[in-house]
C-alpha positions as CSV (number, residue, x, y, z in Angstrom):
1,M,108.1,-72.0,-24.5
2,L,109.2,-70.4,-21.3
3,I,111.6,-68.2,-23.2
4,L,108.8,-67.0,-25.5
5,K,106.6,-66.1,-22.5
6,Y,109.5,-64.2,-21.0
7,I,110.1,-62.3,-24.3
8,K,106.4,-61.5,-24.6
9,Y,106.4,-60.3,-21.0
10,M,109.4,-58.1,-21.5
11,A,107.9,-56.6,-24.7
12,E,104.7,-55.7,-22.8
13,I,106.7,-54.1,-20.0
14,L,108.9,-52.0,-22.5
15,Q,106.1,-51.4,-24.9
16,H,106.4,-47.6,-24.4
17,R,109.9,-47.7,-25.9
18,N,108.9,-48.4,-29.5
19,Y,108.9,-45.7,-32.2
20,F,105.2,-45.5,-32.5
21,Q,104.7,-44.9,-28.8
22,V,107.6,-42.4,-28.6
23,A,106.5,-40.4,-31.6
24,E,102.9,-40.1,-30.1
25,G,101.3,-39.5,-33.5
26,N,103.9,-36.8,-34.3
27,L,102.9,-34.4,-31.6
28,E,105.1,-31.4,-31.5
29,F,107.4,-30.5,-28.6
30,I,106.5,-27.5,-26.5
31,R,108.2,-24.5,-28.1
32,G,109.7,-21.6,-26.0
33,D,110.5,-19.3,-28.9
34,I,107.0,-18.3,-30.0
35,W,105.9,-15.8,-27.4
36,D,104.6,-12.2,-27.0
37,I,103.9,-9.8,-24.1
38,N,100.8,-7.8,-23.3
39,L,101.8,-4.6,-21.5
40,P,99.0,-2.0,-21.5
41,D,100.1,1.6,-21.5
42,S,98.1,2.1,-18.3
43,A,100.3,-0.5,-16.6
44,W,103.5,1.5,-17.3
45,P,105.3,3.1,-14.3
46,L,104.0,6.7,-14.2
47,A,107.4,8.4,-13.3
48,V,109.4,6.5,-15.9
49,Y,110.1,7.3,-19.5
50,N,108.0,5.1,-21.8
51,P,109.5,4.5,-25.3
52,G,106.2,2.8,-26.3
53,I,105.2,-0.9,-26.4
54,D,105.9,-1.2,-30.1
55,L,109.5,-0.2,-29.7
56,I,109.9,-2.4,-26.6
57,K,108.5,-5.4,-28.5
58,K,110.9,-4.7,-31.5
59,R,114.0,-4.6,-29.3
60,L,113.1,-7.3,-26.8
61,K,114.9,-10.4,-27.9
62,Q,114.3,-12.6,-24.9
63,I,112.2,-12.6,-21.7
64,S,112.7,-15.3,-19.1
65,I,110.5,-16.0,-16.1
66,T,111.4,-17.7,-12.9
67,M,108.4,-18.5,-10.7
68,N,108.4,-19.5,-7.0
69,N,106.9,-23.0,-7.2
70,G,107.5,-24.0,-3.6
71,T,105.0,-25.7,-1.5
72,G,104.1,-25.2,2.2
73,E,104.7,-28.1,4.5
74,I,103.8,-29.4,7.9
75,T,106.4,-31.8,9.4
76,K,105.9,-33.8,12.6
77,S,108.5,-35.9,14.4
78,I,106.7,-38.8,16.1
79,F,108.3,-40.9,18.8
80,N,111.6,-39.3,17.7
81,Q,111.6,-42.2,15.2
82,F,109.5,-41.1,12.3
83,E,109.2,-37.9,10.3
84,I,105.8,-37.4,8.7
85,R,105.3,-34.7,6.1
86,Q,102.2,-33.2,4.6
87,N,101.7,-30.5,2.0
88,A,100.0,-27.4,3.4
89,G,99.4,-24.9,0.6
90,R,101.9,-23.1,-1.5
91,D,104.6,-20.5,-1.0
92,A,104.0,-16.9,-2.1
93,Q,103.4,-16.9,-5.9
94,T,106.1,-14.4,-6.8
95,A,108.3,-14.3,-10.0
96,D,111.3,-12.7,-11.5
97,T,111.4,-11.7,-15.2
98,T,114.6,-10.9,-17.0
99,W,114.3,-8.8,-20.2
100,S,117.1,-8.8,-22.7
101,F,117.1,-6.0,-25.3
102,I,119.2,-5.0,-28.3
103,D,119.1,-1.2,-28.2
104,K,119.9,1.1,-31.2
105,E,121.7,4.4,-31.5
106,D,118.6,6.4,-30.3
107,Q,119.3,4.7,-26.9
108,A,115.6,4.6,-26.1
109,I,115.9,1.4,-24.0
110,T,119.1,2.6,-22.3
111,F,117.5,6.0,-21.6
112,M,114.4,4.2,-20.1
113,L,116.6,2.1,-17.7
114,N,118.7,5.0,-16.7
115,D,115.6,7.2,-16.1
116,W,114.1,4.4,-14.0
117,L,117.2,4.2,-11.9
118,N,117.2,8.0,-11.3
119,M,113.5,7.9,-10.4
120,I,114.1,5.1,-7.8
121,G,116.9,7.2,-6.3
122,D,118.4,10.5,-7.6
123,P,122.2,10.0,-7.8
124,V,122.9,13.4,-6.0
125,T,120.1,13.8,-3.5
126,G,119.0,10.2,-3.0
127,F,115.3,11.3,-3.4
128,G,113.1,8.6,-4.9
129,R,109.6,8.5,-6.3
130,H,106.6,6.8,-4.7
131,K,106.1,3.0,-5.3
132,K,103.0,3.6,-7.3
133,E,105.0,5.7,-9.8
134,L,107.8,3.2,-10.2
135,M,106.0,-0.2,-10.7
136,F,104.3,-2.1,-13.5
137,S,100.7,-2.7,-12.4
138,N,100.3,-5.8,-14.5
139,M,101.3,-7.6,-17.7
140,Q,100.9,-11.0,-19.4
141,I,103.4,-13.2,-21.1
142,N,101.9,-15.5,-23.8
143,V,103.3,-18.7,-25.2
144,Y,102.0,-20.1,-28.5
145,N,102.3,-23.3,-30.5
146,T,103.3,-23.4,-34.2
147,L,99.7,-22.8,-35.2
148,L,99.8,-19.6,-33.1
149,Q,97.3,-20.9,-30.6
150,K,97.9,-19.7,-27.1
151,I,99.0,-22.8,-25.0
152,R,100.3,-21.1,-21.9
153,Y,100.3,-17.7,-20.3
154,Y,101.6,-15.9,-17.2
155,D,99.6,-13.2,-15.4
156,L,101.9,-10.9,-13.4
157,W,101.0,-8.1,-11.0
158,C,102.9,-5.3,-9.2
159,G,106.4,-5.4,-10.8
160,T,109.3,-3.5,-9.5
161,M,112.8,-3.0,-11.0
162,K,115.5,-5.1,-9.5
163,N,118.7,-5.2,-11.6
164,P,119.1,-3.1,-14.7
165,D,122.2,-3.8,-16.8
166,I,123.3,-0.8,-18.9
167,N,126.3,-1.8,-20.9
168,D,129.2,0.6,-20.1
169,Q,132.1,-1.5,-21.7
170,L,134.0,0.9,-23.9
171,G,136.8,-0.5,-26.0
172,E,138.5,-0.9,-29.3
173,R,136.6,-1.2,-32.6
174,P,134.1,-2.7,-32.8
175,A,132.8,-1.9,-29.3
176,D,129.1,-2.8,-28.9
177,L,126.9,-1.1,-26.3
178,S,123.6,-2.3,-27.6
179,D,123.0,-5.3,-25.2
180,V,121.0,-4.0,-22.2
181,S,118.7,-5.9,-19.8
182,M,116.6,-5.5,-16.7
183,S,115.1,-7.7,-14.0
184,I,111.6,-7.1,-12.7
185,F,110.3,-8.7,-9.4
186,W,106.5,-9.5,-9.5
187,E,104.6,-9.6,-6.2
188,M,102.0,-12.0,-7.7
189,A,102.4,-14.4,-10.6
190,I,100.0,-17.1,-11.9
191,R,100.9,-19.6,-14.6
192,K,98.0,-20.8,-16.8
193,I,98.3,-23.9,-18.9
194,I,95.6,-24.1,-21.6
């Protein structure tokens, strides 16, 4: 009798480990491959060549976002024996996005990145354009479920170019120069879970 009580007790403790609990009514996992961007023409950097949002979306194969999720903290040492901690707000809500493209022979994306670099600082004179002419003012990254319902989005403001990667690796046949990428630093980023 004691063994049966023990088995029943263990079954209650580990109840969450059976198939019906784990399957959770066949809920889907969160997908990271159904996404889109909203980038208004008015948000485009004024001094930089704009190949058009349609072409950017066609050639953009991946965009990743890394947000600053840190928290502020107050720490007090009491009697040199205890360390007490308390959350005190959040760190700056900044983010980095990395955009990976597959460019084509018209080199529209490659030209855009090279033009952006030259507008930041001319290779001969070092002259650069004003910040307002070189930044994205805002954009949104949207994530959808398999029913194409928006489940998450990221609002991003004031984006500046960090690290463009223009492929310059020449070689034997077949040499591929179509993979190009850029990183954008955003001064303000907000994640919204719907």
